[in-house]
N, C-alpha and C positions, 0 to 999 in steps of 0.2 A: 559530493564530486561523484563524476557521473561514473556510471559504468565503462561507457567507452573511455574517459581519461585514468581510469584505475587499469585498466588492461593495458593502453598504451605506455604507460608507465611501466607495468609489469614485462613487457615485451622490449621497451629501454632498460631496462635494470637487466634483463640476461643479457641481450646484446652486451652492453656494459661492463660486467662481469668478468664474461666468456674473453671479451677482449682483453682486457687488463690480467687476465689470469694468462691467456697468449703470449700478452709483452711480456709479462714479467718473466716466464720461464724462457722466453728467449734473452730475453736480456742478461739473466743468471748465468744460462749454457754458455752465451756468447762471451761475458766476461770472467769467466771462470781459466778458458785459454788463455786471455791475453793479460802477457806480467803488466805488474803494478809499479813501476818505477823508472829508472833513466832511458828514452825514448832513443838509443843507438846501440846499436850490435854488430860484432865484426863479423862479416859478412864471411862467405868459403873464399874470394879473393886475398883476404885479407883485409878489405875494404870498410871502413865505417860506415852502416847504413844508419838513413831512419826507420825505427818501428814506431806504430800507434801504442800508446799507452791506454790501461782502464781509463785516464781521463779524458783522451783524446774521444775514445770509444762515444764516451758519457757525453762529452759537448757535441757529438756529433749526432749521435743516437736522439736525445732528447727532444729536440726541436719536432722533427716529424712524427715520433711516438706522441707527444700532445696534441700534433695540427690532428694525429688519425685517432685519438682518443675521441676530441670534440666531432669527428665527422663522425663517429660509433654513435657518440652520444645525439647529434643531430638525426643521422638515419634512425636511429630505436626509434626514438618519440615520432615522426613525422610516417615512418613507415608503422608503425606499431597504430598512429593514429587510422590512418586509411585501412587497416587491417581489421581494426576492431569494427571499427563502422562499417566494412565489408559483411564480419562475422555476425554483428548485432542489426542486421537489415532485418532478418527475418521476426526477430522480432517486436519492430515497428510495426511491421505486418498485423500480428498479436495482436500489441497495444490497440490500433484503429478497430479490430475487429471486437475487443472486451468495450472499447468506448462506446462501439453503434450496440453491442448487446446490453452494458448500461444503459443506455436510451429506449431500449425495448424494442432494437431490430435485432432479431434472431433468425431470419433469414439470408444475413450477410455470410459467407465462408470465407475463410483463408484460404483455403485452395492453395496451397505452398509448391511450387514446383523443386525440381530438382531429383539429385539421386536421396536415397535413404538415409538419413542421418540423426540425429537426436531432435536438430528442430524440426525438419519433415514428422519424426514422428509426433513431437508435442505439435504441432497446427495440425497431422489428422487427429490425434484424442482431442483437441478442441472444437474443430469442424464435427467430432462424433457429440461430444458436449452440448453446443447448441442446436446441433437436429434433435438430441432428446430433448434440452429445454423447449423447443420450438413445439414439438410433437405434445408435452406434458402441459405446457401455454396452454394450447389448442383445446386440449381436454378439458382441462379446469375450466376453460372459458364455455366451450358448450356445456361442461356438465354444470355450473351456474346459471347458464342462463335456462339449461333446461329445467332446472331444479326451483328455479323463482317462477317458470311459467307452471310448474306441475303443483308448487304450493298456494300459486296466486286463484287457480279454478275450483277448491274446496271453498278457498275463504269466500269468491266471488259468488259462488253456488248457496252458501249460506246466507249472506248479505241478500241477495236477491230471494230467498225464502220469506228469511223474517221482515223484509220492505213487504211481499205480497201480503204474511199474515199481518201487520200494520194495519195496510189498508185496507183488509177484509175479515172484519170481527168474527165473520158466520165461516170460518176455515175452520177445517178439524184439526184439534190440538192433537189429539191422539198420534195422527197420518204425521203430522206437522214435526214432531219430537222423533219419529220414527226415520223420518226421510234425514233428518240434521243429524242424527247420530248415526246416519251410514254415511254421511259426510262426513263428522268428525272421526270416526273408524279410518277413513281411509286416507283424511289427512296424519291421524299418529301412526299408520303403516307407512306411511311415505316418508314421515319423518327419523322410525325407528331402521327405515332400509340405508336413508341418506347417513346416519352415524354410522348403520354397520359396514357400510361401503369406506365411509374416513377410518374408520378406525382399521379397517384393510390394507388400505394406503401405505397406511404408516408403516408395516410391517410388525414381522413377530419378537417382542420383547423375551418373551420368556417360552421356552421349547419344552414339553413335554411328552413322551411316549405314549402314541396316540393309537388303535385298532381301526382302522377304517370300516372294518364289517361289522362292530358294533355300533358303529355310528351309524352307520345303513341301515341296521337293524332297527334304532332307535327311531330314524326319520320315518320308516316302513309302519311301524306302528304307531307312531303319533300321527300320520296320515291315514293312516287305514279308514277312519270313518267318511273322510272328505272322498277317499276314491270309490266306497261303496254308495256314497249317493251318486256319485256321478257313472255307474256300472262300471269301474276302471278295476282290473285284478293285477296281482302282480304275481311277480316268477321271480323269485330271487333263489341265487345260487352265491354264500356268503363265505370265501374264506377269509381266513384270516392274513390281514393286509397291514402290517405296521410299518407306523413312519413317525415322525417329530415334528412338534407346532401345536399351536394353539389347540386346545381340545374345544374352545368355543367355538370359533371360527372353524375349525373343520367341520363340528356340530351343523352350524350355519349354512355352509356348502353342501353337505348332504343333504338338509333339510332343504333348500332351495332346487336341489336338482330334483328330487323324488317330488317337490312339489311341482316344479313347472313339468314335469313328466304326465302330471296329473289333469293339470289345468289344461295344457295342450295336446289333448291326447284325443280321439273321436266321441263325438255325444253319447254312445253308449257301446258297451260291447269290448270298451280298447284294452289295451293290455299296459305293463310298467315292467320290464326289466332292471334287475338290478346284480348288479357282479361285481365282486371284489376279489383279488388276488395278488399274488405279489411273484415276480418274474425278473431274474436276473437286476439284484437290488433296484428294484422300481415297485412300490406299491400302488393297486390301478382298481379306480372306483369308475364302474362304468353302468350309466341309466340311459336305457333307451325307452321310447315309447310308438304309440300307433298313432302320431297325429295326422294331420295336413301334410301335403306333399310341399318341398322346401327345395328352393332352387340355392346353385352353391353362393350366388351374390345374397339370398337370404340371411344364409348362414353366416356369412362374413361378420355381418351387422348385428347380430344375435347378441355380441358381448357388450356391446354400447349402453352405453346408458339409458333411460328412458326409450330403447329400442323395442317395440312392443310385438312378440309375432304372432301369426295367424288367431284368433279364439272364434269359441264360437257364439253366437251373442248371451246364449246360456249361461254361459262362463265366465261374463262379465268381462269387464278390463283391469288388467293389473297396471301396476306403478313403472313398471319395464328397467327394475333393476334386479332382476334374481339373479342372472346367468354376468350382470357386472360385479355383482359382490363375489360372484364365485370365480370370475377370471382375477378378481386383484386378489382375493383369497389364495389362489393359485398361485400368483405370481410372488408373495408375500412370502409365501413358503418356498421357492424353488422350485415350484414344478409346473409339469405342462397341460395344458389344455387344446384339445382336440374336439371340433363338431363335424360329424358327417349326417348328412341329409341319407334316409333311405328311399329307394326306387318305389316304392310303395306306397312309402308314406310314411312321416314320425323323424326322430331324430336320435341319434348316438351319441352322447356327451361321453368324452373318456377323461379323466382326473389323472395324469401319475405325476406321484411324489416319490423323492427318495425316500426308499425302504429301511 
């Protein structure tokens, strides 16, 4: 039985039961004050008069009562059916929208008009869900396309070098091996970055106390040789900034931020500032550098997968997943990520996590 039929029967049952109760009360109270016996009584003038008895009232009251009872049943069923249809009409729009979404169309919206009630709240929540699904699907499609392209590039380069080596036996094999190793290292780094990004997007299952200051200090010590080779110096101010989350993912976050600040720095003589602090229930990690000038439009796309910022030729080309991984890790820890370009060049990245 459909919901509409069940609602119609429910409405009819309520009306019938209410009507039956009302008629029963009227009947009982009416018969209570009517004598049961002879239909004759002596009037004030001494003449006999005819008075109705309980039997007379029952015979007179029963036909209209039955007719009214039948009318209540019919009105309850018809009115309940119409009223249920009107009440359930918004669900039909939700059903149509869900059907379109199941077919792959996520751009459709319910946009239910009317005053704010349970149905409009449900429709608005459904529209927000469709918008979020559309955004995630779009991101996944772009990510899959970019990942396929990025992974295909080193494989194509490897195949080309092998074909050239096969056609030219006199090629320097040591140089060929070095070039193949470099391409293979890039492919491995890309694959590992994709795995970290996928892990971060799945969320944090086990949370542990973590101090961002210790993670930032470890990242600075690990990347100090890289900074030295590029002439980049560190300026650190690390105060305790305790939060809760995945130590491995948060370590990856700190490492990616410091690594990006080094790689996207000036060719020589640049600096990287690393700060950690806690205030107002928020653990904060701030990493800034002295890189190239960036516009607000450039900054908006820096957290997109495979989007590469400005690099000098000396620094080489990365895979474009560093800040995308950072953004995913921050979301997984219910935090906030902000990027702000500096007027003289460079970028300040601020991570705020619940303390």
